[in-house]
C-alpha positions in Angstrom: 109.3 -36.1 -87.0 105.8 -35.1 -88.1 105.1 -31.4 -88.6 102.2 -29.8 -86.8 99.4 -28.8 -89.1 97.8 -25.4 -88.9 95.1 -23.6 -90.8 96.0 -20.1 -92.0 93.6 -17.4 -93.1 94.4 -14.7 -95.6 95.4 -12.1 -93.0 97.8 -14.4 -91.3 99.5 -15.3 -94.5 99.8 -11.7 -95.7 101.1 -10.6 -92.3 103.7 -13.4 -92.3 104.8 -12.6 -95.8 105.0 -8.9 -95.0 107.4 -9.7 -92.1 109.4 -12.1 -94.3 108.5 -15.0 -92.0 106.3 -17.0 -94.3 109.1 -19.3 -95.6 110.1 -20.1 -92.0 106.5 -21.0 -91.0 106.1 -23.1 -94.1 109.3 -25.0 -93.4 108.3 -25.7 -89.8 104.6 -26.4 -90.1 102.2 -28.1 -92.5 100.1 -25.1 -93.4 96.6 -25.7 -94.7 94.5 -23.1 -96.6 91.1 -23.2 -98.1 90.2 -22.5 -101.7 88.6 -19.3 -100.4 91.9 -18.1 -98.9 93.7 -18.9 -102.2 91.1 -16.9 -104.0 91.5 -14.0 -101.6 95.3 -14.0 -102.0 94.9 -14.1 -105.7 92.6 -11.1 -105.7 94.7 -9.2 -103.2 97.9 -9.8 -105.2 96.5 -7.4 -107.8 96.8 -4.5 -105.4 99.7 -2.1 -105.9 100.7 -1.8 -102.3 102.4 -3.6 -99.4 99.6 -6.0 -98.9 99.4 -6.8 -102.6 103.1 -7.6 -102.8 102.8 -9.7 -99.6 99.8 -11.6 -101.1 101.8 -12.2 -104.2 104.5 -13.8 -102.1 102.0 -15.8 -100.1 100.0 -16.9 -103.2 103.1 -18.1 -104.9 103.4 -20.8 -102.2 100.1 -22.4 -103.1 
């Protein structure tokens, strides 16, 4: 069965990673992100806070 594709922005990926749901979403959907989102996740991953840690988890998937 073909997965549904969806486009995710930075905020969505960080929110999903913060709630420990990113792996589930990635297993169920074909998630597409732009180079800009990857760059934003990379920059955000340097923050020493909840969002930075979530961005690190999100960025590691791409």
